[in-house]
ZAPA-300213 format. One record per atom (N, C-alpha, C): residue in three letters; residue number from 1; chain; x, y, z. Coordinates in Angstrom, 1 decimal, decimal comma, always signed. Each point is the difference from the previous one (the first is absolute). Layout:
REM residues N
code pos unit px py pz
ala NUM A X Y Z
...
//
This chain:
REM residues 124
code pos unit px py pz
met 1 A +9,8 +24,1 +11,1
met 1 A -0,7 -1,2 +0,2
met 1 A +1,1 -1,0 +0,5
ser 2 A -0,3 -0,7 +1,1
ser 2 A +0,9 -1,0 +0,6
ser 2 A +0,1 -1,2 -0,9
trp 3 A +1,1 -0,8 +0,2
trp 3 A +0,2 -1,2 -0,7
trp 3 A -1,1 -1,0 +0,2
arg 4 A -0,5 +0,0 +1,2
arg 4 A -1,1 -1,0 +0,4
arg 4 A -1,3 +0,4 -0,8
ala 5 A -0,3 +1,2 -0,1
ala 5 A -1,2 +0,4 -0,7
ala 5 A +0,2 -0,3 -1,5
thr 6 A +1,2 +0,2 -0,5
thr 6 A +0,3 -0,3 -1,4
thr 6 A -0,2 -1,4 -0,3
val 7 A +0,5 -0,9 +0,8
val 7 A -0,1 -1,4 -0,1
val 7 A -1,4 -0,5 +0,1
thr 8 A -0,7 +0,6 +0,9
thr 8 A -1,5 -0,4 +0,2
thr 8 A -0,8 +0,4 -1,3
ala 9 A +0,3 +1,2 -0,5
ala 9 A -0,7 +0,4 -1,2
ala 9 A +0,4 -0,8 -1,2
trp 10 A +1,2 -0,4 -0,1
trp 10 A +0,5 -0,9 -1,1
trp 10 A -0,7 -1,4 +0,1
ala 11 A -0,1 -0,5 +1,2
ala 11 A -0,7 -1,3 +0,2
ala 11 A -1,5 +0,0 -0,3
arg 12 A -0,6 +1,1 +0,4
arg 12 A -1,4 +0,2 -0,3
arg 12 A -0,2 +0,1 -1,6
gly 13 A +0,9 +0,7 -0,6
gly 13 A -0,1 +0,1 -1,5
gly 13 A +0,2 -1,4 -0,7
ile 14 A +0,9 -0,8 +0,6
ile 14 A +0,2 -1,3 -0,6
ile 14 A -1,3 -0,9 +0,2
lys 15 A -0,6 +0,1 +1,2
lys 15 A -1,2 -0,7 +0,3
lys 15 A -1,1 +0,4 -1,0
arg 16 A -0,1 +1,3 -0,2
arg 16 A -1,1 +0,5 -0,8
arg 16 A +0,3 -0,4 -1,5
asp 17 A +1,2 +0,0 -0,4
asp 17 A +0,3 -0,4 -1,4
asp 17 A -0,2 -1,5 -0,2
val 18 A +0,3 -0,8 +1,0
val 18 A -0,3 -1,4 -0,2
val 18 A -1,5 -0,3 -0,2
val 19 A -0,8 +0,7 +0,8
val 19 A -1,5 -0,1 -0,2
val 19 A -0,4 +0,5 -1,4
ala 20 A +0,6 +1,2 -0,3
ala 20 A -0,3 +0,6 -1,3
ala 20 A +0,4 -1,0 -1,2
leu 21 A +1,1 -0,7 +0,2
leu 21 A +0,4 -0,9 -1,1
leu 21 A -0,9 -1,2 +0,0
trp 22 A -0,5 -0,4 +1,1
trp 22 A -1,0 -1,1 +0,0
trp 22 A -1,3 +0,4 -0,7
leu 23 A -0,4 +1,2 +0,2
leu 23 A -1,1 +0,6 -0,8
leu 23 A +0,3 +0,1 -1,5
ala 24 A +1,2 +0,4 -0,3
ala 24 A +0,4 +0,1 -1,4
ala 24 A +0,0 -1,3 -0,7
ala 25 A +0,4 -1,1 +0,7
ala 25 A +0,1 -1,3 -0,5
ala 25 A -1,4 -0,5 -0,4
arg 26 A -1,0 +0,5 +0,6
arg 26 A -1,4 -0,5 -0,2
arg 26 A -0,8 +1,0 -1,0
asp 27 A +0,6 +1,0 -0,5
asp 27 A -0,7 +1,0 -0,8
asp 27 A +0,2 -0,3 -1,5
arg 28 A -1,0 +0,1 -0,7
arg 28 A +0,0 -0,3 -1,5
arg 28 A +0,8 +1,1 -0,8
arg 29 A +0,1 +1,2 +0,5
arg 29 A +0,6 +1,1 -0,7
arg 29 A +1,6 -0,1 +0,0
val 30 A +0,5 -0,9 +0,9
val 30 A +1,5 -0,1 +0,1
val 30 A +0,5 -1,0 -1,0
pro 31 A +1,1 +0,3 -0,7
pro 31 A +0,5 -1,0 -1,0
pro 31 A +0,4 -1,3 +0,7
phe 32 A +0,0 -1,1 -0,8
phe 32 A +0,2 -1,3 +0,6
phe 32 A +1,3 -0,1 +0,7
his 33 A +1,1 +0,5 -0,6
his 33 A +1,3 -0,2 +0,6
his 33 A +0,1 +0,8 +1,3
ala 34 A -0,6 +1,1 +0,1
ala 34 A +0,0 +0,8 +1,2
ala 34 A -0,9 -0,8 +1,1
lys 35 A -1,1 -0,6 -0,4
lys 35 A -0,8 -0,8 +0,9
lys 35 A +0,8 -1,1 +0,6
ala 36 A +0,8 -0,7 -0,9
ala 36 A +0,7 -1,2 +0,5
ala 36 A +1,1 +0,4 +1,0
val 37 A +0,7 +1,1 -0,3
val 37 A +1,0 +0,5 +1,0
val 37 A -0,6 +0,5 +1,2
ala 38 A -1,1 +0,7 -0,1
ala 38 A -0,7 +0,6 +1,2
ala 38 A -0,5 -1,2 +0,9
ala 39 A -0,6 -1,0 -0,6
ala 39 A -0,5 -1,1 +0,7
ala 39 A +1,1 -0,8 +0,7
ala 40 A +1,1 -0,2 -0,7
ala 40 A +1,1 -0,7 +0,6
ala 40 A +0,6 +0,8 +1,2
val 41 A +0,2 +1,3 -0,2
val 41 A +0,6 +0,8 +1,1
val 41 A -1,0 +0,1 +1,2
ala 42 A -1,3 +0,2 -0,3
ala 42 A -0,9 +0,1 +1,1
ala 42 A -0,1 -1,4 +0,8
ala 43 A -0,1 -1,1 -0,8
ala 43 A -0,1 -1,3 +0,7
ala 43 A +1,3 -0,3 +0,8
tyr 44 A +1,1 +0,4 -0,5
tyr 44 A +1,3 -0,3 +0,8
tyr 44 A +0,0 +0,9 +1,2
ala 45 A -0,4 +1,3 -0,1
ala 45 A +0,1 +0,9 +1,1
ala 45 A -1,0 -0,4 +1,1
leu 46 A -1,2 -0,5 -0,4
leu 46 A -1,0 -0,3 +1,0
leu 46 A +0,2 -1,4 +0,5
ser 47 A +0,8 -0,8 -0,6
ser 47 A +0,2 -1,4 +0,4
ser 47 A +0,9 -0,1 +1,2
pro 48 A -0,4 -0,9 +0,9
pro 48 A +0,9 -0,2 +1,2
pro 48 A +1,2 -0,8 -0,3
ile 49 A +0,1 -0,6 -1,2
ile 49 A +1,1 -0,8 -0,4
ile 49 A +1,0 +0,9 -0,8
asp 50 A +1,3 +0,0 +0,4
asp 50 A +1,0 +0,8 -0,6
asp 50 A +0,9 -0,9 -0,9
leu 51 A +0,6 +0,7 -1,0
leu 51 A +1,0 -0,7 -0,8
leu 51 A +1,2 -0,4 +0,9
ile 52 A +0,4 +0,9 +0,8
ile 52 A +1,1 -0,2 +1,0
ile 52 A -0,6 +0,0 +1,4
pro 53 A +0,0 -1,1 +0,7
pro 53 A -0,6 +0,0 +1,3
pro 53 A +0,6 +1,1 +1,0
asp 54 A -0,8 +0,6 +0,8
asp 54 A +0,4 +1,1 +0,8
asp 54 A +0,9 -0,4 +1,2
phe 55 A +0,0 -1,3 +0,3
phe 55 A +0,9 -0,4 +1,1
phe 55 A +1,5 -0,1 -0,4
ile 56 A +0,3 +0,1 -1,3
ile 56 A +1,4 +0,1 -0,4
ile 56 A +0,5 +1,4 +0,3
pro 57 A +1,1 +0,1 +0,8
pro 57 A +0,5 +1,3 +0,4
pro 57 A +0,3 +0,9 -1,2
val 58 A -0,3 +1,2 +0,1
val 58 A +0,3 +1,1 -1,0
val 58 A -0,7 -0,2 -1,3
ile 59 A +0,3 -1,1 -0,8
ile 59 A -0,6 -0,1 -1,3
ile 59 A -1,4 -0,5 +0,1
gly 60 A -0,5 -0,4 +1,2
gly 60 A -1,4 -0,4 +0,1
gly 60 A -1,0 +1,1 -0,2
tyr 61 A +0,5 +1,2 +0,3
tyr 61 A -0,9 +1,2 -0,2
tyr 61 A +0,3 +0,7 -1,3
leu 62 A +0,9 -0,5 -0,8
leu 62 A +0,4 +0,6 -1,3
leu 62 A -1,1 +0,1 -0,9
asp 63 A -0,9 -1,1 -0,1
asp 63 A -1,1 +0,1 -0,9
asp 63 A -1,0 +1,0 +0,4
asp 64 A -0,2 +0,2 +1,3
asp 64 A -0,9 +1,0 +0,5
asp 64 A +0,5 +1,4 -0,2
leu 65 A +1,3 +0,2 +0,0
leu 65 A +0,6 +1,3 -0,2
leu 65 A +0,3 +0,4 -1,4
leu 66 A +0,2 -1,0 -0,8
leu 66 A +0,4 +0,3 -1,4
leu 66 A -0,9 -0,6 -1,1
ile 67 A -0,3 -1,2 +0,1
ile 67 A -0,8 -0,7 -1,1
ile 67 A -1,4 +0,6 +0,0
val 68 A -0,7 +0,1 +1,1
val 68 A -1,4 +0,5 +0,0
val 68 A +0,0 +1,5 -0,5
pro 69 A +0,8 +0,9 +0,6
pro 69 A -0,1 +1,4 -0,6
pro 69 A +0,4 +0,1 -1,4
leu 70 A +1,0 -0,7 -0,5
leu 70 A +0,4 +0,0 -1,4
leu 70 A -1,1 -0,5 -0,9
gly 71 A -0,7 -1,1 +0,5
gly 71 A -1,1 -0,6 -0,8
gly 71 A -1,2 +1,0 +0,0
ile 72 A -0,2 +0,7 +1,1
ile 72 A -1,1 +1,0 +0,0
ile 72 A +0,3 +1,1 -1,0
met 73 A +1,3 +0,5 +0,0
met 73 A +0,4 +1,1 -0,9
met 73 A -0,2 -0,4 -1,4
leu 74 A +0,4 -1,3 -0,4
leu 74 A -0,2 -0,5 -1,3
leu 74 A -1,4 +0,0 -0,4
ala 75 A -0,8 -0,6 +0,8
ala 75 A -1,5 -0,2 -0,3
ala 75 A -0,7 +1,4 -0,1
val 76 A +0,4 +0,9 +0,9
val 76 A -0,7 +1,3 +0,0
val 76 A +0,4 +0,7 -1,4
arg 77 A +1,2 -0,1 -0,4
arg 77 A +0,4 +0,6 -1,3
arg 77 A -0,7 -0,6 -1,2
met 78 A -0,4 -1,3 +0,1
met 78 A -0,7 -0,7 -1,1
met 78 A -1,5 +0,4 -0,1
val 79 A -0,6 +0,4 +1,1
val 79 A -1,4 +0,3 +0,0
val 79 A -0,1 +1,5 -0,4
pro 80 A -0,9 +0,3 -0,9
pro 80 A -0,2 +1,4 -0,5
pro 80 A -0,2 +0,9 +1,2
pro 81 A +0,7 +1,2 +0,0
pro 81 A -0,1 +0,9 +1,2
pro 81 A -1,4 +0,5 +0,4
val 82 A -0,9 +0,2 -1,0
val 82 A -1,3 +0,4 +0,4
val 82 A -0,7 -1,1 +0,8
leu 83 A +0,1 -1,2 -0,5
leu 83 A -0,6 -1,2 +0,7
leu 83 A +0,7 -0,2 +1,4
met 84 A +1,3 +0,2 +0,0
met 84 A +0,7 -0,3 +1,3
met 84 A -0,5 +1,0 +1,1
ala 85 A -0,2 +1,3 -0,4
ala 85 A -0,6 +1,0 +0,9
ala 85 A -1,3 -0,4 +0,5
glu 86 A -0,9 -0,6 -0,9
glu 86 A -1,3 -0,4 +0,4
glu 86 A +0,1 -1,2 +1,0
phe 87 A +0,9 -1,0 -0,3
phe 87 A +0,2 -1,1 +0,9
phe 87 A +0,6 +0,4 +1,3
arg 88 A +0,8 +1,0 +0,0
arg 88 A +0,6 +0,4 +1,3
arg 88 A -1,1 +0,7 +0,9
ala 89 A -0,9 +0,7 -0,7
ala 89 A -1,1 +0,6 +0,8
ala 89 A -0,9 -1,0 +0,5
ala 90 A -0,3 -1,0 -0,8
ala 90 A -0,9 -1,1 +0,5
ala 90 A +0,7 -0,8 +1,1
ala 91 A +1,3 -0,2 -0,1
ala 91 A +0,8 -0,8 +1,0
ala 91 A +0,0 +0,8 +1,3
thr 92 A +0,1 +1,3 +0,0
thr 92 A +0,0 +0,8 +1,2
thr 92 A -1,4 -0,1 +0,7
ala 93 A -1,0 -0,1 -0,8
ala 93 A -1,4 -0,2 +0,6
ala 93 A -0,1 -1,4 +0,6
ile 94 A +0,5 -1,0 -0,7
ile 94 A +0,0 -1,3 +0,5
ile 94 A +0,7 -0,2 +1,3
leu 95 A +1,2 +0,6 +0,1
leu 95 A +0,9 -0,1 +1,2
leu 95 A -0,6 +0,7 +1,2
gln 96 A -1,0 +0,9 -0,2
gln 96 A -0,6 +0,7 +1,1
gln 96 A -1,2 -0,7 +0,6
arg 97 A -0,4 -1,1 -0,7
arg 97 A -1,1 -0,9 +0,5
arg 97 A +0,5 -0,8 +1,2
pro 98 A -1,0 -0,5 +0,8
pro 98 A +0,4 -0,9 +1,1
pro 98 A +0,5 -1,3 -0,6
val 99 A +0,8 -0,7 +0,8
val 99 A +0,7 -1,3 -0,4
val 99 A -1,0 -1,1 +0,1
ser 100 A -0,1 -1,0 -0,9
ser 100 A -0,9 -1,1 +0,0
ser 100 A +0,7 -1,2 +0,5
arg 101 A -0,4 -0,5 +1,2
arg 101 A +0,6 -1,2 +0,6
arg 101 A -0,5 -1,2 -0,8
ala 102 A -1,2 +0,0 -0,5
ala 102 A -0,5 -1,1 -0,8
ala 102 A +0,8 -0,2 -1,3
gly 103 A +0,4 +1,1 -0,6
gly 103 A +0,8 +0,0 -1,2
gly 103 A +1,4 -0,6 +0,3
ala 104 A +0,6 +0,4 +1,2
ala 104 A +1,3 -0,5 +0,4
ala 104 A -0,1 -1,5 +0,2
ala 105 A -1,1 -0,5 +0,6
ala 105 A -0,2 -1,4 +0,3
ala 105 A -0,2 -0,8 -1,3
ala 106 A -0,7 +0,6 -1,0
ala 106 A -0,1 -0,6 -1,3
ala 106 A +1,3 -0,2 -0,7
ile 107 A +0,8 +1,0 +0,0
ile 107 A +1,3 -0,1 -0,6
ile 107 A +0,9 -1,0 +0,7
leu 108 A +0,0 +0,0 +1,3
leu 108 A +0,7 -1,0 +0,8
leu 108 A -0,5 -1,4 -0,3
ala 109 A -1,3 -0,2 -0,2
ala 109 A -0,5 -1,3 -0,3
ala 109 A +0,5 -0,4 -1,4
leu 110 A +0,0 +0,9 -0,9
leu 110 A +0,5 -0,3 -1,4
leu 110 A +1,5 -0,4 +0,0
trp 111 A +0,8 +0,7 +0,8
trp 111 A +1,4 -0,4 +0,1
trp 111 A +0,2 -1,3 +0,7
cys 112 A -0,8 -0,3 +1,0
cys 112 A +0,1 -1,3 +0,6
cys 112 A -0,5 -1,1 -0,9
ala 113 A -1,0 +0,2 -0,8
ala 113 A -0,5 -1,0 -0,9
ala 113 A +1,1 -0,2 -1,1
gly 114 A +0,6 +1,0 -0,5
gly 114 A +1,1 -0,1 -0,9
gly 114 A +1,1 -0,8 +0,5
ala 115 A +0,4 +0,3 +1,2
ala 115 A +1,1 -0,7 +0,7
ala 115 A -0,3 -1,5 +0,2
gly 116 A -1,3 -0,2 +0,4
gly 116 A -0,4 -1,4 +0,1
gly 116 A +0,0 -0,8 -1,3
ala 117 A -0,5 +0,7 -1,0
ala 117 A +0,0 -0,7 -1,4
ala 117 A +1,5 -0,3 -0,4
met 118 A +0,9 +1,0 +0,2
met 118 A +1,4 -0,3 -0,3
met 118 A +0,6 -1,1 +0,8
leu 119 A -0,4 -0,1 +1,3
leu 119 A +0,5 -1,0 +0,8
leu 119 A -0,5 -1,4 -0,4
trp 120 A -1,3 +0,0 -0,3
trp 120 A -0,7 -1,2 -0,5
trp 120 A +0,7 -0,5 -1,3
trp 121 A +0,3 +0,9 -0,9
trp 121 A +0,6 -0,3 -1,3
trp 121 A +1,4 -0,5 +0,3
ala 122 A +0,8 +0,6 +0,9
ala 122 A +1,3 -0,4 +0,3
ala 122 A +0,1 -1,4 +0,6
val 123 A -0,9 -0,3 +0,9
val 123 A +0,0 -1,3 +0,7
val 123 A -0,6 -1,1 -0,8
gly 124 A -1,0 +0,3 -0,8
gly 124 A -0,8 -1,0 -0,8
gly 124 A +0,6 -0,2 -1,3
//
């Protein structure tokens, strides 16, 4: 297997695990502490806002290359293995669906509203 195929498979696995963790954070069968970590990791991984901005040379991608995978590994270990296998299967099915542009627009509108509220609070 070439390095490119290995990296591609690794990236797809991370994407699947982020969606699986989002599902785990919403499931009643998952312990609270695992839900909290899973929700935080999924929200950070899916958020366009980074802890370290990407425009900073070298360390800007540090969170994408280290923090997110380490957070995913921690959260996956906290979720019971039987449930994690179920969430991974559901995440694979979700990722094979068509993309929703309306959903993307709704998320963008929420981020803009949040930024506007913070600006209004900072100015006022």
